N, C-alpha and C positions, 0 to 999 in steps of 0.2 A: 137730853137726847130724845128725838122724836121717834114715833113708831117706824118710820121709814129709814132709820139710820143704822139699823143693825145689819152688818155686812159680813160676808164670808166668801170663800172661793168655791167650795163645794158643799152642798147641803145633802146629807144622807138621811133618809126617812126609814126608821125601823132599826132598833138596837138589838136585833137578834144576832146569832153568830156570824151571818154573812154580812149584814150591815156594819157590825162592829169591826170585823176583819178588814173590810173594804176601807173604813174610815182610818184605821190604824196604818194600813199600808200608805194611803195617801198622806197622812200626817207625817209619817217617817220620811216621805219623800219631799217634805217642806211645803206641802199644800195645806192651807187653812181649811179645816172641816168643821161643820156644825152638825152634830148627829142628834136627831129628834126622835123622841118616842113618847107615846101617850101614857105609858106606865110610869110609876114613880121610882122604879129601879129595875135591875135585871130580874128575870123570872126566878121565883124561889122554888118552884117545883122541880125535882130532879128528873127531868125528861132525858130520854136516852140520847146518846151521841156516839155512834161509831164514826170516827173521822178517818175516812179513806185517804189515800195519797193526794188527790186533788185539794182536799182540805188541809192536809199537812203542809202542802206547798205554800198556800196563802198564809197560814198561821206562822210559818217560818218567816215569811216576808213581813208579817205584822209584828214580829219580835216577841211572840208569846210561846213559841214551841217548847223552849226549855222548861217553862213552868208546867206546860201540859204533860210533858214526859215525866216530870217529878210527881205530879198528882195523880195522873191517869195510869193506864197500863196498856201493854201491847197484848191483844188476845192471841190465843194459841190456835185451837182447832174449831172448825165449824162442822157440825154433824146434822145431816138431814135425818129426821126420825119419823116413825109412825106416831099416831096419836097416843099410843100406850107407852111411848118413850123408847121403844126398841129402835136401834140404829138401822139406817138404810145405807148411807155412805158418809164417810168423813173426808173433808178436805183439810189436810194437816197444814199448820203454819200458814193460815190464809192471810196473815198480816201483810206481807211476809216479814218476820221479825228482824232479819239482817239488813233490810233495806233502810236507808235514811228516811224514806217516806213511809215507813211502817205504819199501819193503821193504829190509831190510838182510841181508847175508850175512856170517856170522861162525861159525867152528867152535864147537861147544858147549863144548869144553874152555876156549877163550879167553873165551867169555862167562862161564863159571863162575868163572874167576880174577877177572874184573872184579867180579862180584857178591861174592865173598869179600872183596875189598879194601874195598868199600863197607860190608859187614856189620861188618868189623872196626872201622870208625869210628863205628858207631852204638851208643850205650849201651843202647838199647832191645831190641837183638837179640843172642842168643847162639846160636852154632852148635856142636853137639855131634856130632863125628864119632865113628865106632866105637860108635855106640849103635844097637843092633838092637831094634826094637819087637817085643815078644813078645805083648802083649795090650793092649787098651784097655777102659776101662769109664767109667761115668758114673752120677751120681745127680742129684737135683733141683738141686743147687747147684754142681756141678763135674764135671770130666772128668779122666781120668788115663791115662797110658801106662805100662805095665810095660816097662822097658828093660833090656837086658843090655849093660853097658859093656865094650868090649874083650874080649868073650867070657868075662868074669869075673863080677863082682857084678851082682846084679839089684836094681833099686829102682824106685819110682814117681815120675813127674814129674806134678804137678798143674797144671791150668789151668782156664779158663772155657770154652774151646772147643778142639776138636782138628780139624785139617784134614789129611786124607790126600792127598798128591800124589805118592806113590811109584809107581812102576810096575815088520837089519844091512846093512851096506854095505861097500864097499871104497873106500879113499882112495888116490889114486895121483898121482904127478908124471909128466905126459906132455904133449907139445906139441899139445893139441887145437886150439889157435889156428891152428896150421899148416894144419889141414884145414878151416878155416872154421867151426868150432863156435862157437855163441853161449854166453852165460853159463848158460843152462838149455836142455837138449835131451832131451825125451822121444822115445824111439824106438818107433815103432809097428810091430809085427810079431807075428804069432800065435805064432811059435816063439822068436824072439830079442828080445822086448821088453825094453827096459832104459832107463835114464836116465843122462845125463852132466851133471853140474852143477859149475860152478866154486865153489870153497870159499874161497879166499884170493887176495889180491893177488899172491902170489909163485908161483902156478901149481899149487896143490894142487886136485885135482878129486875129486868123488865119482862112482863108477860103481855103480849098483844094477842087478842083473840076476837073471834067473830061474835057479833051481838046483833040482835034484831033492831034494825034501824027505826022501827016504829015505836020503840020503847022510850019513855021519858028517862031522864037522868035518875030519878028516884027509883024507877022500876029496875034500871040497870044495877043500882046499888043493892036493891033487895035481892036480885038474882045472883049477885057476884059470888057469895059463898058456895052456891050450888054449882056454878061454873068452875070455880077453882077445885072443888071436890072431884069434879068430873075430869078436868084437864091435867091437874098437877099430879106428879108421881106421889104415891102414898095416899092419895085421896084425902088430903088434910082437912081438918075442921078449922074454923076461923081462929081459934086460940092457938093454933100451931104455926101461924105466920103473922107477920106484921106488915100491914099495908101502909105505904108512905104516900101514895098518890093514885087516884083513879081519874082518867081524863079521856072520855069518849071522843071520837073524831069520825068524820065521814071521809071515805076515800075518793079522791078525784084524780083524774089525769087531764090537765088543761094547760094551754099555752096562749099567751097574749099574741095578738096579730103583729104587733111591733114592739121591739125592745128599745127603740129610740125614736123620739119625736123632738127634733130641734135640740135644745139644751136639756131635755128631760130623758133620763134613761131608766130602764127597769132591770132588776136582777133578782135571782133567787125566787122566793115565794110570790113576790110582786109580779114576776115575769112568767112563771109556770108552776104547776103543782103536779105531783104524781103520788101514787099510793106508797105507803111506807115500807114495802117489802124490799129489803136490800139497802135501805138508806140512801136511795139515789136522789131523792129531793134535796137533801142537805149537800150531798156530794156535788150535784149539778149546780147548786146555789153557790158553793165555795168556788167552783170553776168559773161561774159567771162573774163573781166579785173580783177574782184575780184578773180576769180578762179586762173588765171594765177599769180596774185600777191601772193596768198597763196602758190602756188607751188615754186615760186622763193624765197620767204622768207624762206620756208622750206629748200631749198637747201643751201641758204646763211648761215643759222644758224645751219647747220649740222643735222637738223631733218629729212631730206629726201635726197635721191640721185636723179640722173637725170631721173630715171625711172618714177618719179611722173609726168613728162611732157608727157609721153605716156598716163597716166591716164587722164591727162587734154585733150589731143587730142581725146581720146575715148569718154569721158563723154560729152564734150561740142559739138562734132559733133552729138552725139546721141540726146542731148537735142534739137539741131536745128531741126533734122529730125522728132523727135517724139512730140515736143511741139510747137516751134516757127513757123516752116513752116505750119503745119496744121492750127494753130490758126490764123496766119496772112492771110492765104488763105480763111479761113472761114469768117473772118472779112470783107474781100473785097467782097466775093460773097454775103454776107448778104445785103450789101448796093447796089450792082450793078446788081444783078439778081433776087432779091426777089420782089414779089408783095406787096407793102406796105399795101394793104387792107387785106391780108391774112397772112402776115409774122408772126404776133403774135401767130397764131395757128400752124405755120409750123416750126418755128425756135426754137430749144431746148434751146438756151442761152436766148432768149427773154422771153421764158416761165419761165426760172429760175428768171429773173429780176422781172416778175410779181409775182411769188411766194415769192420772197425775201421781199416784202412789209409786209407780214404777218407771215413769217416763219424765225426766226433768224438763224436757222440751215442752211437754203439755203443761206442767206446772208453771213454767215460765210464761207460757202463753196466757194462762189464766191470770197470773200476777200482773202481766203487762196490759191486760184488756181494760183495766180501770183508767188508764191514761187516754183512752178514747174520749173521755169527758173534757180533756184539756186542749187548749190552743194557745200558742205563743203569738200574742199580738205585737210584740216588739219587732217581729219580722217586717211589719209595715212602716216602721219608723224611717224617716228620711231626715238626716241631720241638717240638710241644706235648707229645709223649710224653717221659716221663722214664725211658726204659729204662736199664738198667745191665747191665754184664757179669756 
């Protein structure tokens, strides 16, 4: 076999949750997929994952939802709090638990292992770890990725389409339950804004907080005990909690100018970034991936032609600019610039959370608003078309 003879139908770059879910949906639809990632396996750090309904929808289509329900959990309440832990307002049953699309909480590394197990069983899907993508190209009839395998040989992988999906927090064991914390706790304070969220059934929590962006990683580590003593209830000493992971990150809100150029498409972090407040980056990424999967399945089955990818580009960019970016920005400003003593009277969303306690219509409106991230691309199918990959 020569370097130019490795063929597939769809190449997906990036084995994160969105790239993996896209690949599984395509493979289950009978499309041959090669998933490439420069790492040697799924990430081993237990990063957070609140998977909201748009994510649940694609994970159901990917065939992994039953395992996620078995391992993860459905969160109960979300309480906005002051920095000292005192409650401002609670949104009860924010999942919502009775919906088939109820939010699931599962660490990303656990989700990755579930996806790997399903990929191993699907003959239409190949995962190539230790494959760094150096370049991509296309012509009228195909697309290719130039890859470096294990830092050694370079070769091309050919396909019909290429989808780019590649793109910090602290995880800690600490008895937040003892202090009355709910499953999700955004802390509103101009100086000490942070978020505390339950990650696992056995008591692992995520704590995301503000840090000086000029500090080195070593300086952040050195200052970490003092920050936890200030932020966490009970003002614990280091020996009173167990740190699993510390991962600093910079917050960005950015969007690519185009999500589609010919046979190359972008989704998830490769297409857009947003700050982590509210988990909207992952939610939007899952919605991208499901939309792109619907477009590619439509083309593969002759129900759509390539122009459906222009619709994908148009719609998904519009949703980022009109829904994801404004909401994620509002989420960040709510915790970082609001006066915790007056925010309940000044913030429209928190006012809705208050009203939702006694008004089912308001609660339903909050629950349904997450579906603004979604778009059904099968509505553009035309079975009369005889499109081919």
